[in-house]
Every structure is written in structure tokens, then in C-alpha cells.
C-alpha positions in Angstrom: 0.0 0.0 0.0 2.9 2.4 0.7 4.3 1.9 -2.7 0.9 2.5 -4.3 0.1 5.6 -2.3 3.5 7.2 -2.6 3.5 6.6 -6.4 0.0 7.9 -6.8 1.1 11.0 -4.8 4.1 11.5 -7.1 1.8 11.2 -10.2 -0.7 13.6 -8.7 1.9 16.1 -7.8 3.3 16.0 -11.3 6.7 14.4 -10.3 6.0 11.2 -12.3 4.1 10.4 -15.4 0.9 8.4 -15.2 2.1 5.5 -17.5 5.5 4.8 -15.8 4.0 5.3 -12.3 0.9 3.2 -13.0 2.9 0.4 -14.6 5.4 0.5 -11.8 2.7 0.0 -9.2 1.0 -2.7 -11.2 4.2 -4.8 -11.8 5.4 -4.2 -8.2 2.2 -5.6 -6.8 2.4 -8.6 -9.2 5.9 -9.4 -8.1 5.0 -9.3 -4.4 2.0 -11.5 -5.1 4.1 -14.0 -7.1 6.7 -13.9 -4.3 4.1 -14.9 -1.8 2.8 -17.7 -4.0 6.3 -19.0 -4.7 7.0 -18.9 -0.9 3.9 -21.0 -0.3 4.9 -23.5 -3.0 8.6 -23.6 -1.7 10.0 -22.4 -5.0 13.3 -20.5 -4.4 14.1 -17.2 -6.1 17.2 -16.8 -8.1 16.9 -13.0 -7.7 14.2 -10.7 -6.4 13.6 -7.0 -7.3 12.0 -4.7 -4.8 13.2 -1.3 -6.0 11.1 0.9 -3.7 14.0 2.1 -1.6 16.0 3.1 -4.7 12.9 4.9 -6.1 12.5 6.8 -2.8 16.2 7.6 -2.6 16.0 9.0 -6.1 13.4 11.6 -5.1 15.8 14.1 -3.5 18.4 13.4 -6.2 15.9 14.1 -8.9 14.7 17.3 -7.2 18.2 18.7 -6.5 20.5 17.4 -9.2 18.9 15.7 -12.2 15.5 17.2 -12.9 13.2 15.2 -15.1 14.9 11.8 -14.4 12.0 10.3 -12.4 10.2 8.8 -15.4 13.3 7.0 -16.9 14.1 5.6 -13.4 10.5 4.4 -13.1 10.6 2.8 -16.6 13.9 1.1 -15.7 12.5 -0.5 -12.6 9.2 -1.3 -14.3 11.2 -3.2 -16.9 13.0 -5.2 -14.2 9.8 -5.9 -12.4 8.1 -7.0 -15.7 11.0 -9.4 -16.3 10.7 -10.8 -12.8 7.0 -11.2 -13.1 7.5 -13.3 -16.3 10.1 -15.5 -14.7 8.0 -15.9 -11.5 5.0 -16.9 -13.6 7.0 -19.5 -15.5 8.4 -21.0 -12.3 4.9 -21.1 -10.7 3.5 -22.7 -13.9 6.2 -25.4 -13.9 5.4 -26.3 -10.3 1.7 -26.8 -11.0 
């Protein structure tokens, strides 16, 4: 919920675009859900992406040093989350 509310706040305040922010929240939620399912099925992870701390740490950097870099950072992490979602789905599908 924290990731969702903070990202929606960034979008509403104009610090992030609707598409990168919305897709970031969507894929973040899917990765967390898949992580819980994999844990219940005892399927180990090779790697796990939870970039919320990096996204939050980027806020002051973006405001003070590199204006306009929020959306590319969100797109980068959305891409990583999308890849992790696909690999998580494949592993869950193999187990069933």
C-alpha cells in the first residue's frame, strides 16, 4: 500500500508520469503476489527485485540534481519488475 500511495502521490503532484508510475505499481504488486505464491509453494528465487528504496532515494536526487529523471528511473524499474514477473510466472506454472 505504501508503494501505491506514494507513487500515486508522485503522479498527482506531477513528479512522475501516469504511465510509468501506474505500470510500476502494477508490476510491483504482481511481483509481491508472485513472491508470496512462490514462498507458499517452496519455490526458491534466483533473484528478487524490490526497488522501492531506490525509487524513494531517487526523489531528492531528482529534485536537487537531475530534474526530469523520475520517469526514466521508473521505466527502468518497471522493466526489471516485468521481467521478474514473467520469470516468476514461469516457475509457478512449472510447479503446477
